[in-house]
C-alpha positions as CSV (number, residue, x, y, z in Angstrom):
1,M,13.5,12.3,-13.0
2,P,10.6,14.1,-11.3
3,A,7.4,12.2,-10.8
4,V,4.7,13.5,-13.2
5,L,1.3,12.3,-12.2
6,T,-0.3,10.9,-15.3
7,E,-3.3,8.4,-15.8
8,E,-0.7,5.8,-17.0
9,L,1.3,6.2,-13.8
10,I,-1.8,6.0,-11.6
11,Y,-2.9,2.8,-13.2
12,E,0.6,1.3,-13.0
13,I,0.6,2.1,-9.2
14,L,-2.9,0.6,-8.7
15,S,-2.1,-2.5,-10.7
16,A,0.9,-3.2,-8.4
17,V,-1.3,-2.7,-5.4
18,E,-3.8,-5.2,-6.9
19,E,-1.1,-7.8,-6.9
20,V,-0.7,-7.8,-3.1
21,P,-2.2,-11.1,-1.9
22,V,-4.8,-11.4,0.8
23,G,-3.2,-11.6,4.2
24,K,-0.1,-9.8,3.3
25,V,1.0,-6.1,3.1
26,A,3.5,-4.2,1.1
27,S,5.1,-0.7,1.9
28,Y,4.6,2.4,-0.2
29,G,8.4,2.1,-1.1
30,Q,7.9,-1.5,-2.1
31,I,5.2,-0.6,-4.6
32,A,7.3,2.4,-5.9
33,R,10.2,-0.1,-6.6
34,L,7.9,-2.6,-8.4
35,I,7.1,0.2,-10.9
36,G,10.6,1.3,-11.4
37,R,10.3,4.5,-9.3
38,E,12.1,3.6,-6.1
39,K,12.2,7.3,-4.9
40,N,8.6,7.9,-5.4
41,A,7.0,6.3,-2.2
42,R,5.1,9.5,-1.4
43,L,3.7,9.5,-4.8
44,V,2.4,6.0,-4.2
45,G,0.6,7.4,-1.0
46,K,-0.9,10.3,-2.9
47,V,-2.4,8.0,-5.6
48,L,-3.6,5.5,-3.1
49,S,-5.5,8.5,-1.1
50,M,-7.5,9.0,-4.5
51,S,-7.8,5.5,-5.6
52,E,-11.6,5.4,-5.0
53,Y,-11.9,7.5,-8.1
54,Y,-10.3,4.8,-10.3
55,G,-12.1,1.6,-8.9
56,S,-11.9,-0.7,-6.1
57,Y,-8.3,-1.6,-5.0
58,P,-7.0,-3.3,-1.9
59,C,-5.2,-0.2,-0.7
60,H,-5.6,-1.3,2.9
61,R,-2.7,-3.6,2.3
62,I,-0.2,-0.8,1.8
63,V,1.6,0.5,4.9
64,N,4.7,2.4,5.6
65,H,8.0,0.6,5.8
66,A,7.7,0.3,9.6
67,G,4.3,-1.2,9.2
68,R,2.4,1.8,10.5
69,L,-1.2,2.2,9.2
70,A,-2.3,5.3,7.3
71,P,-3.3,7.9,9.9
72,H,-6.6,8.9,8.5
73,F,-7.8,5.5,7.0
74,Y,-9.8,4.3,9.9
75,A,-11.0,1.2,8.3
76,Q,-7.7,0.0,7.5
77,R,-7.0,-2.0,10.7
78,D,-10.4,-3.8,10.5
79,L,-10.0,-4.8,6.9
80,L,-6.5,-6.2,7.6
81,L,-7.7,-8.0,10.7
82,Q,-10.4,-9.6,8.5
83,E,-7.5,-11.0,6.4
84,H,-5.7,-12.3,9.5
85,V,-2.8,-9.9,9.2
86,A,-0.7,-9.9,12.5
87,F,-0.2,-6.7,14.3
88,K,2.6,-5.8,16.7
89,D,0.4,-3.1,18.4
90,S,-2.7,-1.3,17.5
91,T,-1.3,0.8,14.8
92,H,1.6,-1.3,13.3
93,V,1.5,-4.5,11.2
94,D,4.1,-7.1,12.1
95,M,6.2,-6.7,8.9
96,K,8.3,-9.9,9.6
97,K,5.3,-12.0,9.5
98,C,3.1,-10.2,6.8
99,Q,5.1,-8.5,4.4
100,W,4.7,-9.6,0.9
101,D,7.7,-11.2,-0.6
102,C,7.4,-10.0,-4.2
């Protein structure tokens, strides 16, 4: 089933992102699985890149499956550090310690 980007799907993704607790991170794929679209991790990333048009969501808590930060989201690391998220190095969250168990 191809992913069609509708307002309903956008809010479904953002609602799942909103559930990620402070101090935890989730992967794009994890969010896609939560909404029943396990093959649409890239779509999650696309929606998050334009989330500012839909309100305020904790998009900084979403990283790739290896814990890598979004390349052009320069404030992401600082926002995660404020929430005491552990890092393996300057660009990767420690997923073993900080991944949301949903």
